[in-house]
N, C-alpha and C positions, 0 to 999 in steps of 0.2 A: 209553561211560559210561552207567550206569543213571540213570533219571529221578530217583531218590531222591538220588543223589550230586549231580546238577545242581542240584536244589532246595537242598541243603545249601550248595553253593558260592555260589548266588545270595543266600541268606540272609546268609552271611558278608560278601559284598560290600556288601549294604545296611546291615548293622550297622556296618560300618567307615565308611560314609558318613552315619551318623546317621538312617537311616530307621526309623520305626515300621512293623511288619509283622505280618501274619497269614497263616499257611500253611493252606490248605484241604486237609484230608486225609480219606480215607474216604468221599468223595462224588464222583460223576461231575460234574465242574465245568469250565466253559469258562475258569475262572480258578483258578490254583494259588497265587498270592501276591497279596495286596493290600498296598500300601506307601504311606506318606505321610511327607513331610518339609515342614513349614511348609505352603505352599499347593500343593505339587507332589504329585500322586497318580499311582501306577503300578498298572496291572492287568497281571499277568504270567501267561502260559501257558507251562509248561515241558514240553518234549518232547525225546526223543532225536533224532528226525528231524522237521524242520520241515514236510516234505511230508505228515506224518500229520495235520496240523491241517485239519479239514474246513471247507468253506465255512460250514456252519451254526454251528460253534463260533466261527469268526472273526467272523461277523456278530453273534452274541450278545456277544462280547468288545468289539467296536467300539461296539455299541449302548449297552452299559452305560457304557463309557468316555466316550462323547459326553454321556450324561445327567448324569454326576457330574463332568465336566471333568477326566478322567484321561487319561494316555497309555497306550494298549495296547501290549504288547510280547510277542513270542514269543521265548523263549530256548531254544536247542537246541545240539546238537553237530554235526549234519550235515544235508545235503540229499541224499537218496538215499545214495550211498556217498562223497560228497564232503564233507570236513570244512570247516565254515564258516571263512572267513578271519577272523582276529582283529580286523582293522581295517576290516571291511566291514559294511555294513548291507544285508540282503537284504529281499525283500518276499514276503509270502504273503497273498493276498486283501487287499491294501492295508495290511496291518499290518507294521510293521518287525520283522524277525527278526535275531537277533544271537547270537553265542557268549557264553559266560560272561565270557571275557576282554574281548571287545568291549563287553559291558555295563559292565564295570569301567572301561574307557576312556571310555565314554559318561558315566558318573557323574562321572568326573574332568574332564569338560568338553573332552576331546580331539575334534577334528573327525573325522568318519568319512564317506567317500564311499559312495554307493549302489553295490552290486555291479554291475559291467558286465553280468553275466549274471544279471539279476533272476529271481526264482522266481515264475512266474505273472504277471510285470509286463508291462504294455504302455504305450506312449506314443502320443500322437496326433501325426501329422505335419501340419504346416501346408502343405496342398496348393498354395495360391496361391504361397507362398514357394518351394516346391520347383520348380514350373513356371517361375517367373520366373528363378531362379538357373540352372536347366538351360538356358534359352534365352540368358541373358546369356553363359554359357560355351560356347554353340554345341554343346551335347551332345544327341544324339538320345536318345529314350526307350530305343531298342534298345541304344545304347552304355552308357547308365547301367545298364540291367538286367544286361547282360553283366558289367560291372565289379564290381557289388556282389552278383552271383549271385542275382538274382530274375527273375521273368518281366516282359516288356514290358507285359503287361496290368496287372500289379501297379503299375508306375510310373504308368500312366494312372489307375488307381483311386485311388492316393494323391493324385494331383494334382486330382482332380475330386470327391472325397468327403472327409468327416471320417474318414480311415482311421486305424485303430489298428494298430500293428505291434509286434513284439517289440523289446526293448531292443537285441538283437543287430543287427537290421535297421536300426533307427534310428541306431545307432552307425556302421554301415557307410555310410549316407547322409551323416551329418554329417562323417565322416572324409573321404569322397570330395570333398565340396565345401569342407571346412575351415570349416564354418559350422554353427551350431546351428539345426535346422529343426523341433525339437519344439515343438508348440503348447502342450502341457502334459503333465505326468506323472501318470498315474493307472492304475488297474487296470480292465480291462474287466470282470472278474468281480466287482468290488466292487458293493455295492448301497447305495442310500440307505436310511435307516432310517425306515420308515413311522411316522407319528405316531398311527396308529389303535390302537397298543398303550398309549397314554397315557390315564390317567383322572385324575379329581380327587376329593378328598374333603375333609372339614373345611371345608365351604362354600368350596371352590375355593382354600383357602389352602395346600393340599398337593397337589403334582403327583406322580403315580405312574406307573411304567412296568413293564409285565409283561415278565419275562425268563425264559429257559429255561436249563437246564444251569448253574444257580447254586445255592449253598446257601440261597438265598431265591427266592421266586417273583415278588416285587414289590419294587422299589426306589422309595422316595418321598423327596421333599425339600420342606421348608417354607422359611421365611425364612432360617434359619441351620442347621437340623437336617436330618439324613438318617435315614431309617427303612428298615430291612431287615425284610421281612415274608415269613414262610414260610406257605404255605397248602395244601400237600398232602403226602401221604406216609403210610405206616403209622407206628406209634408208634416203631419202631426207627429209621426214617429221620428222623422228627421230632426224636428225641433227638440223632442225629448232627448234624443241622442246628443244634440248640440249642447244641451245644458250640462250633461255628464262630461263630454269631451272638453268643453271649456274649463270645467273645474279640474280635470286631469292636467290640462296644459298650464293652468295657473298654480297648481299645487306642487307639481313635480318639475324639477329642472330638466332641461334638454328634452322636453316633450312637446310635440307639435301635432295639431289635429286639423283635418280638412275633410271635405266631401269629394267623392268621385261619382258624379251623376251627370246624365245627359240633360242639362237644364240651361235655360238662359239666365238663371240666377247667378250672380257673381259671388254671393255669400249667403250663409244661413246663420243668423245670430252672430255675426262678425267672424264666422269661420269661413275660409275661402272655399269656393267650389271649383274643382278642376275637372275638365272633361277627360275621359279615359284615354283617348288617342293622344291628347297633349301630355298626359302623365307619362306614357310610355315612349314619348319622344324627348323627354328631358334628358340632357346629356351628363349631368353631374348632380351630386347632392347639394352643392353650392347653388346651382340653378334652381333646384327644388325649393330650397330655403328662401331664395329670393322671391319666388312666386308666392309662397305661403305668406311671407312678411309684407308683400307689396299691397 
């Protein structure tokens, strides 16, 4: 199924469930759909093959979702040549991945287990608990290793370090002892989001986060409002961004968009242009709103 068709199906599912939504088209973006229903926000990346989502794209998607309090999702058709199970949630760089049908189940509130064979997922084994349960059951490291098809040295490593293992190995250990030994579930490849990309303006009343691979370069939030700010690109790209930014502003409440570029233009497609030095000399969020709305 082509990406365009998947996007169409996702849109239909969200419309049926009463979500407001904006589709991002014509730009290279880590997000393809932005959706909101009451206080619930979704940031969705749509792909045919979920393995095609790079670490950088996943990081930008997660970073933006954390900042605005949204749930990031990757919706696709398959992983490599395997079709995604309709009732399973997979993982790609810590982000939940799901089929269109699975997404429909999710919005309907049906419970969905994490796929037993996670994609890129790792879990941490509680080494102390593993060592203790092995000794209680009078099983040598060699016997355990042979039974679950790993090396003896791996068993010792799991017992003496905070070892991360694939979901498959974790499941084999848990099934062998009929006990859950996972310390916690997480992705080894996931990254914490550094705060050094955050800045403040309007006398610190507005927090701003620099982002990449989005139709805007900065996302900012004040007391109740969000601001999408585009700050680079040639005029053709800026116009494409303006189309998306206008739709975001018109679709979602308390969202305002503008450009920060060094230009004599006062606006691009009715969106205001503010020069950088002026932006950082604004004294309050109220003053910022007055400039945007003037």
